[in-house]
PDB file as gemmi writes it, atoms N, CA and C in Angstrom:
CRYST1    1.000    1.000    1.000  90.00  90.00  90.00 P 1                      
ATOM      1  N   MET A   1      99.571  90.426 102.843  1.00  0.00           N  
ATOM      2  CA  MET A   1     100.867  90.263 103.436  1.00  0.00           C  
ATOM      3  C   MET A   1     101.114  91.431 104.386  1.00  0.00           C  
ATOM      4  N   PRO A   2     101.334  91.176 105.649  1.00  0.00           N  
ATOM      5  CA  PRO A   2     101.631  92.254 106.598  1.00  0.00           C  
ATOM      6  C   PRO A   2     102.965  92.924 106.256  1.00  0.00           C  
ATOM      7  N   ALA A   3     103.026  94.208 106.489  1.00  0.00           N  
ATOM      8  CA  ALA A   3     104.273  94.934 106.229  1.00  0.00           C  
ATOM      9  C   ALA A   3     104.397  96.121 107.168  1.00  0.00           C  
ATOM     10  N   LEU A   4     105.621  96.368 107.584  1.00  0.00           N  
ATOM     11  CA  LEU A   4     105.955  97.543 108.381  1.00  0.00           C  
ATOM     12  C   LEU A   4     106.892  98.395 107.541  1.00  0.00           C  
ATOM     13  N   ILE A   5     106.508  99.636 107.313  1.00  0.00           N  
ATOM     14  CA  ILE A   5     107.336 100.566 106.546  1.00  0.00           C  
ATOM     15  C   ILE A   5     107.812 101.642 107.505  1.00  0.00           C  
ATOM     16  N   VAL A   6     109.121 101.766 107.648  1.00  0.00           N  
ATOM     17  CA  VAL A   6     109.709 102.781 108.523  1.00  0.00           C  
ATOM     18  C   VAL A   6     110.511 103.718 107.640  1.00  0.00           C  
ATOM     19  N   ASN A   7     110.217 105.004 107.735  1.00  0.00           N  
ATOM     20  CA  ASN A   7     110.930 105.969 106.900  1.00  0.00           C  
ATOM     21  C   ASN A   7     111.145 107.258 107.667  1.00  0.00           C  
ATOM     22  N   ALA A   8     112.279 107.874 107.422  1.00  0.00           N  
ATOM     23  CA  ALA A   8     112.593 109.172 108.019  1.00  0.00           C  
ATOM     24  C   ALA A   8     112.578 110.238 106.922  1.00  0.00           C  
ATOM     25  N   ASP A   9     112.069 111.407 107.255  1.00  0.00           N  
ATOM     26  CA  ASP A   9     112.007 112.484 106.271  1.00  0.00           C  
ATOM     27  C   ASP A   9     113.387 112.937 105.815  1.00  0.00           C  
ATOM     28  N   ASP A  10     114.427 112.690 106.633  1.00  0.00           N  
ATOM     29  CA  ASP A  10     115.776 113.088 106.225  1.00  0.00           C  
ATOM     30  C   ASP A  10     116.561 111.933 105.585  1.00  0.00           C  
ATOM     31  N   ASP A  11     115.882 110.862 105.200  1.00  0.00           N  
ATOM     32  CA  ASP A  11     116.536 109.723 104.545  1.00  0.00           C  
ATOM     33  C   ASP A  11     117.118 110.181 103.210  1.00  0.00           C  
ATOM     34  N   PRO A  12     118.432 110.018 102.993  1.00  0.00           N  
ATOM     35  CA  PRO A  12     119.035 110.469 101.740  1.00  0.00           C  
ATOM     36  C   PRO A  12     118.771 109.525 100.566  1.00  0.00           C  
ATOM     37  N   VAL A  13     118.250 108.326 100.819  1.00  0.00           N  
ATOM     38  CA  VAL A  13     118.014 107.347  99.760  1.00  0.00           C  
ATOM     39  C   VAL A  13     116.535 107.307  99.376  1.00  0.00           C  
ATOM     40  N   VAL A  14     115.659 107.163 100.362  1.00  0.00           N  
ATOM     41  CA  VAL A  14     114.221 107.135 100.125  1.00  0.00           C  
ATOM     42  C   VAL A  14     113.666 108.475 100.606  1.00  0.00           C  
ATOM     43  N   SER A  15     113.424 109.348  99.678  1.00  0.00           N  
ATOM     44  CA  SER A  15     113.031 110.711 100.040  1.00  0.00           C  
ATOM     45  C   SER A  15     111.616 110.768 100.596  1.00  0.00           C  
ATOM     46  N   ALA A  16     111.361 111.801 101.374  1.00  0.00           N  
ATOM     47  CA  ALA A  16     110.027 112.033 101.929  1.00  0.00           C  
ATOM     48  C   ALA A  16     109.015 112.191 100.797  1.00  0.00           C  
ATOM     49  N   ARG A  17     109.437 112.772  99.696  1.00  0.00           N  
ATOM     50  CA  ARG A  17     108.540 112.944  98.549  1.00  0.00           C  
ATOM     51  C   ARG A  17     108.071 111.587  98.015  1.00  0.00           C  
ATOM     52  N   ASN A  18     108.962 110.607  98.034  1.00  0.00           N  
ATOM     53  CA  ASN A  18     108.604 109.262  97.585  1.00  0.00           C  
ATOM     54  C   ASN A  18     107.498 108.684  98.470  1.00  0.00           C  
ATOM     55  N   ILE A  19     107.618 108.878  99.777  1.00  0.00           N  
ATOM     56  CA  ILE A  19     106.587 108.401 100.700  1.00  0.00           C  
ATOM     57  C   ILE A  19     105.273 109.156 100.450  1.00  0.00           C  
ATOM     58  N   ASP A  20     105.357 110.481 100.289  1.00  0.00           N  
ATOM     59  CA  ASP A  20     104.150 111.277 100.026  1.00  0.00           C  
ATOM     60  C   ASP A  20     103.416 110.778  98.784  1.00  0.00           C  
ATOM     61  N   GLU A  21     104.172 110.432  97.752  1.00  0.00           N  
ATOM     62  CA  GLU A  21     103.567 110.017  96.487  1.00  0.00           C  
ATOM     63  C   GLU A  21     103.043 108.588  96.517  1.00  0.00           C  
ATOM     64  N   ASN A  22     103.665 107.708  97.287  1.00  0.00           N  
ATOM     65  CA  ASN A  22     103.335 106.281  97.214  1.00  0.00           C  
ATOM     66  C   ASN A  22     102.603 105.708  98.420  1.00  0.00           C  
ATOM     67  N   ALA A  23     102.594 106.393  99.541  1.00  0.00           N  
ATOM     68  CA  ALA A  23     101.942 105.857 100.735  1.00  0.00           C  
ATOM     69  C   ALA A  23     100.454 105.568 100.525  1.00  0.00           C  
ATOM     70  N   PRO A  24      99.704 106.440  99.849  1.00  0.00           N  
ATOM     71  CA  PRO A  24      98.283 106.122  99.678  1.00  0.00           C  
ATOM     72  C   PRO A  24      98.051 104.784  98.960  1.00  0.00           C  
ATOM     73  N   GLN A  25      98.864 104.470  97.970  1.00  0.00           N  
ATOM     74  CA  GLN A  25      98.711 103.205  97.258  1.00  0.00           C  
ATOM     75  C   GLN A  25      99.149 102.031  98.137  1.00  0.00           C  
ATOM     76  N   LEU A  26     100.217 102.223  98.897  1.00  0.00           N  
ATOM     77  CA  LEU A  26     100.716 101.152  99.759  1.00  0.00           C  
ATOM     78  C   LEU A  26      99.757 100.845 100.900  1.00  0.00           C  
ATOM     79  N   LEU A  27      99.157 101.882 101.458  1.00  0.00           N  
ATOM     80  CA  LEU A  27      98.328 101.728 102.646  1.00  0.00           C  
ATOM     81  C   LEU A  27      96.836 101.710 102.331  1.00  0.00           C  
ATOM     82  N   GLY A  28      96.495 101.637 101.069  1.00  0.00           N  
ATOM     83  CA  GLY A  28      95.107 101.765 100.644  1.00  0.00           C  
ATOM     84  C   GLY A  28      94.181 100.635 101.009  1.00  0.00           C  
ATOM     85  N   GLY A  29      94.673  99.578 101.593  1.00  0.00           N  
ATOM     86  CA  GLY A  29      93.805  98.463 101.979  1.00  0.00           C  
ATOM     87  C   GLY A  29      93.892  97.334 100.983  1.00  0.00           C  
ATOM     88  N   SER A  30      93.127  96.309 101.258  1.00  0.00           N  
ATOM     89  CA  SER A  30      93.125  95.130 100.397  1.00  0.00           C  
ATOM     90  C   SER A  30      91.696  94.788 100.004  1.00  0.00           C  
ATOM     91  N   SER A  31      91.556  93.871  99.076  1.00  0.00           N  
ATOM     92  CA  SER A  31      90.225  93.480  98.612  1.00  0.00           C  
ATOM     93  C   SER A  31      89.418  92.796  99.707  1.00  0.00           C  
ATOM     94  N   SER A  32      90.094  92.199 100.707  1.00  0.00           N  
ATOM     95  CA  SER A  32      89.377  91.527 101.790  1.00  0.00           C  
ATOM     96  C   SER A  32      88.888  92.506 102.852  1.00  0.00           C  
ATOM     97  N   GLY A  33      89.282  93.767 102.734  1.00  0.00           N  
ATOM     98  CA  GLY A  33      88.847  94.768 103.687  1.00  0.00           C  
ATOM     99  C   GLY A  33      89.769  94.916 104.886  1.00  0.00           C  
ATOM    100  N   SER A  34      90.794  94.096 104.986  1.00  0.00           N  
ATOM    101  CA  SER A  34      91.726  94.235 106.114  1.00  0.00           C  
ATOM    102  C   SER A  34      93.100  94.591 105.579  1.00  0.00           C  
ATOM    103  N   ASN A  35      93.683  95.596 106.174  1.00  0.00           N  
ATOM    104  CA  ASN A  35      95.007  96.046 105.761  1.00  0.00           C  
ATOM    105  C   ASN A  35      95.932  95.885 106.945  1.00  0.00           C  
ATOM    106  N   ARG A  36      96.994  95.142 106.763  1.00  0.00           N  
ATOM    107  CA  ARG A  36      97.947  94.908 107.836  1.00  0.00           C  
ATOM    108  C   ARG A  36      99.275  95.577 107.505  1.00  0.00           C  
ATOM    109  N   MET A  37      99.193  96.754 106.918  1.00  0.00           N  
ATOM    110  CA  MET A  37     100.391  97.527 106.615  1.00  0.00           C  
ATOM    111  C   MET A  37     100.423  98.743 107.514  1.00  0.00           C  
ATOM    112  N   VAL A  38     101.606  99.033 108.031  1.00  0.00           N  
ATOM    113  CA  VAL A  38     101.781 100.161 108.943  1.00  0.00           C  
ATOM    114  C   VAL A  38     102.928 101.016 108.428  1.00  0.00           C  
ATOM    115  N   LEU A  39     102.732 102.315 108.353  1.00  0.00           N  
ATOM    116  CA  LEU A  39     103.782 103.260 107.991  1.00  0.00           C  
ATOM    117  C   LEU A  39     104.144 104.053 109.241  1.00  0.00           C  
ATOM    118  N   LEU A  40     105.397 103.966 109.643  1.00  0.00           N  
ATOM    119  CA  LEU A  40     105.924 104.784 110.733  1.00  0.00           C  
ATOM    120  C   LEU A  40     106.878 105.778 110.102  1.00  0.00           C  
ATOM    121  N   ARG A  41     106.540 107.034 110.205  1.00  0.00           N  
ATOM    122  CA  ARG A  41     107.317 108.084 109.558  1.00  0.00           C  
ATOM    123  C   ARG A  41     107.854 109.031 110.621  1.00  0.00           C  
ATOM    124  N   TYR A  42     109.151 109.266 110.564  1.00  0.00           N  
ATOM    125  CA  TYR A  42     109.833 110.099 111.551  1.00  0.00           C  
ATOM    126  C   TYR A  42     110.494 111.292 110.868  1.00  0.00           C  
ATOM    127  N   PRO A  43     110.624 112.413 111.562  1.00  0.00           N  
ATOM    128  CA  PRO A  43     111.275 113.580 110.957  1.00  0.00           C  
ATOM    129  C   PRO A  43     112.775 113.380 110.760  1.00  0.00           C  
ATOM    130  N   ALA A  44     113.399 112.550 111.583  1.00  0.00           N  
ATOM    131  CA  ALA A  44     114.849 112.336 111.467  1.00  0.00           C  
ATOM    132  C   ALA A  44     115.177 110.886 111.764  1.00  0.00           C  
ATOM    133  N   GLY A  45     116.219 110.387 111.148  1.00  0.00           N  
ATOM    134  CA  GLY A  45     116.641 109.012 111.377  1.00  0.00           C  
ATOM    135  C   GLY A  45     117.587 108.490 110.320  1.00  0.00           C  
ATOM    136  N   GLY A  46     117.720 109.241 109.220  1.00  0.00           N  
ATOM    137  CA  GLY A  46     118.640 108.795 108.175  1.00  0.00           C  
ATOM    138  C   GLY A  46     118.116 107.579 107.441  1.00  0.00           C  
ATOM    139  N   HIS A  47     119.032 106.785 106.891  1.00  0.00           N  
ATOM    140  CA  HIS A  47     118.673 105.599 106.125  1.00  0.00           C  
ATOM    141  C   HIS A  47     119.141 104.344 106.853  1.00  0.00           C  
ATOM    142  N   CYS A  48     118.242 103.490 107.191  1.00  0.00           N  
ATOM    143  CA  CYS A  48     118.472 102.169 107.797  1.00  0.00           C  
ATOM    144  C   CYS A  48     118.848 102.171 109.269  1.00  0.00           C  
ATOM    145  N   CYS A  49     119.676 103.042 109.712  1.00  0.00           N  
ATOM    146  CA  CYS A  49     120.234 102.915 111.050  1.00  0.00           C  
ATOM    147  C   CYS A  49     119.241 103.248 112.152  1.00  0.00           C  
ATOM    148  N   PHE A  50     118.629 104.394 112.113  1.00  0.00           N  
ATOM    149  CA  PHE A  50     117.741 104.842 113.172  1.00  0.00           C  
ATOM    150  C   PHE A  50     118.378 104.613 114.537  1.00  0.00           C  
ATOM    151  N   ALA A  51     119.605 105.039 114.674  1.00  0.00           N  
ATOM    152  CA  ALA A  51     120.368 104.782 115.894  1.00  0.00           C  
ATOM    153  C   ALA A  51     120.169 105.888 116.922  1.00  0.00           C  
ATOM    154  N   ARG A  52     120.345 105.504 118.202  1.00  0.00           N  
ATOM    155  CA  ARG A  52     120.290 106.490 119.272  1.00  0.00           C  
ATOM    156  C   ARG A  52     121.258 106.060 120.368  1.00  0.00           C  
ATOM    157  N   GLY A  53     121.728 107.024 121.116  1.00  0.00           N  
ATOM    158  CA  GLY A  53     122.595 106.732 122.258  1.00  0.00           C  
ATOM    159  C   GLY A  53     124.055 106.545 121.884  1.00  0.00           C  
ATOM    160  N   LEU A  54     124.899 106.432 122.910  1.00  0.00           N  
ATOM    161  CA  LEU A  54     126.340 106.307 122.702  1.00  0.00           C  
ATOM    162  C   LEU A  54     126.724 105.005 122.017  1.00  0.00           C  
ATOM    163  N   LYS A  55     125.951 103.967 122.200  1.00  0.00           N  
ATOM    164  CA  LYS A  55     126.266 102.675 121.596  1.00  0.00           C  
ATOM    165  C   LYS A  55     125.493 102.447 120.291  1.00  0.00           C  
ATOM    166  N   ALA A  56     124.901 103.505 119.771  1.00  0.00           N  
ATOM    167  CA  ALA A  56     124.153 103.450 118.508  1.00  0.00           C  
ATOM    168  C   ALA A  56     123.115 102.329 118.520  1.00  0.00           C  
ATOM    169  N   HIS A  57     122.302 102.332 119.558  1.00  0.00           N  
ATOM    170  CA  HIS A  57     121.219 101.369 119.689  1.00  0.00           C  
ATOM    171  C   HIS A  57     120.219 101.578 118.549  1.00  0.00           C  
ATOM    172  N   ARG A  58     119.920 100.538 117.808  1.00  0.00           N  
ATOM    173  CA  ARG A  58     119.012 100.644 116.658  1.00  0.00           C  
ATOM    174  C   ARG A  58     117.567 100.457 117.108  1.00  0.00           C  
ATOM    175  N   TRP A  59     116.848 101.559 117.299  1.00  0.00           N  
ATOM    176  CA  TRP A  59     115.476 101.455 117.766  1.00  0.00           C  
ATOM    177  C   TRP A  59     114.535 100.941 116.691  1.00  0.00           C  
ATOM    178  N   GLY A  60     114.943 101.005 115.439  1.00  0.00           N  
ATOM    179  CA  GLY A  60     114.136 100.432 114.360  1.00  0.00           C  
ATOM    180  C   GLY A  60     113.986  98.924 114.517  1.00  0.00           C  
ATOM    181  N   ASP A  61     115.012  98.278 115.075  1.00  0.00           N  
ATOM    182  CA  ASP A  61     114.930  96.841 115.330  1.00  0.00           C  
ATOM    183  C   ASP A  61     113.857  96.532 116.365  1.00  0.00           C  
ATOM    184  N   GLU A  62     113.762  97.377 117.402  1.00  0.00           N  
ATOM    185  CA  GLU A  62     112.728  97.194 118.422  1.00  0.00           C  
ATOM    186  C   GLU A  62     111.331  97.342 117.818  1.00  0.00           C  
ATOM    187  N   LEU A  63     111.160  98.314 116.939  1.00  0.00           N  
ATOM    188  CA  LEU A  63     109.863  98.506 116.288  1.00  0.00           C  
ATOM    189  C   LEU A  63     109.489  97.285 115.464  1.00  0.00           C  
ATOM    190  N   SER A  64     110.448  96.772 114.720  1.00  0.00           N  
ATOM    191  CA  SER A  64     110.194  95.598 113.875  1.00  0.00           C  
ATOM    192  C   SER A  64     109.820  94.392 114.720  1.00  0.00           C  
ATOM    193  N   ALA A  65     110.546  94.172 115.812  1.00  0.00           N  
ATOM    194  CA  ALA A  65     110.252  93.045 116.693  1.00  0.00           C  
ATOM    195  C   ALA A  65     108.861  93.190 117.316  1.00  0.00           C  
ATOM    196  N   GLY A  66     108.497  94.401 117.708  1.00  0.00           N  
ATOM    197  CA  GLY A  66     107.166  94.637 118.264  1.00  0.00           C  
ATOM    198  C   GLY A  66     106.062  94.388 117.250  1.00  0.00           C  
ATOM    199  N   PHE A  67     106.290  94.785 116.013  1.00  0.00           N  
ATOM    200  CA  PHE A  67     105.321  94.562 114.937  1.00  0.00           C  
ATOM    201  C   PHE A  67     105.115  93.066 114.721  1.00  0.00           C  
ATOM    202  N   LEU A  68     106.214  92.315 114.655  1.00  0.00           N  
ATOM    203  CA  LEU A  68     106.110  90.872 114.454  1.00  0.00           C  
ATOM    204  C   LEU A  68     105.437  90.186 115.640  1.00  0.00           C  
ATOM    205  N   ALA A  69     105.731  90.635 116.848  1.00  0.00           N  
ATOM    206  CA  ALA A  69     105.099  90.062 118.033  1.00  0.00           C  
ATOM    207  C   ALA A  69     103.594  90.322 118.012  1.00  0.00           C  
ATOM    208  N   ALA A  70     103.186  91.517 117.604  1.00  0.00           N  
ATOM    209  CA  ALA A  70     101.758  91.843 117.524  1.00  0.00           C  
ATOM    210  C   ALA A  70     101.062  90.971 116.483  1.00  0.00           C  
ATOM    211  N   LEU A  71     101.726  90.719 115.376  1.00  0.00           N  
ATOM    212  CA  LEU A  71     101.150  89.841 114.354  1.00  0.00           C  
ATOM    213  C   LEU A  71     100.988  88.424 114.879  1.00  0.00           C  
ATOM    214  N   ALA A  72     101.973  87.966 115.649  1.00  0.00           N  
ATOM    215  CA  ALA A  72     101.914  86.610 116.189  1.00  0.00           C  
ATOM    216  C   ALA A  72     100.755  86.471 117.188  1.00  0.00           C  
ATOM    217  N   ARG A  73     100.415  87.536 117.897  1.00  0.00           N  
ATOM    218  CA  ARG A  73      99.326  87.506 118.873  1.00  0.00           C  
ATOM    219  C   ARG A  73      97.955  87.682 118.232  1.00  0.00           C  
ATOM    220  N   ALA A  74      97.919  88.256 117.045  1.00  0.00           N  
ATOM    221  CA  ALA A  74      96.641  88.559 116.385  1.00  0.00           C  
ATOM    222  C   ALA A  74      95.947  87.285 115.916  1.00  0.00           C  
ATOM    223  N   PRO A  75      94.632  87.280 115.975  1.00  0.00           N  
ATOM    224  CA  PRO A  75      93.907  86.108 115.462  1.00  0.00           C  
ATOM    225  C   PRO A  75      94.169  85.940 113.970  1.00  0.00           C  
ATOM    226  N   ALA A  76      94.225  84.707 113.530  1.00  0.00           N  
ATOM    227  CA  ALA A  76      94.484  84.418 112.115  1.00  0.00           C  
ATOM    228  C   ALA A  76      93.310  84.880 111.273  1.00  0.00           C  
ATOM    229  N   GLU A  77      93.623  85.430 110.096  1.00  0.00           N  
ATOM    230  CA  GLU A  77      92.572  85.832 109.158  1.00  0.00           C  
ATOM    231  C   GLU A  77      92.014  84.594 108.486  1.00  0.00           C  
ATOM    232  N   ARG A  78      90.753  84.617 108.219  1.00  0.00           N  
ATOM    233  CA  ARG A  78      90.108  83.453 107.555  1.00  0.00           C  
ATOM    234  C   ARG A  78      89.581  83.870 106.213  1.00  0.00           C  
TER     235      ARG A  78                                                      
END                                                                             
């Protein structure tokens, strides 16, 4: 199952320590040899919002849309 994990080190809910402890298991690959999991880790961004600019543009939404578009373009696994 493809997954995109976005986390900020200053997230007050999901701590950076949690990512440090669990990322190796999450990103360790699969039995088929292909891993479609991506971890994007940022030094700042808080929890969920990842907003920027005066209108609080959510750049995390752009990342998610790009990830899904890349999956749609990728050849199907057999």
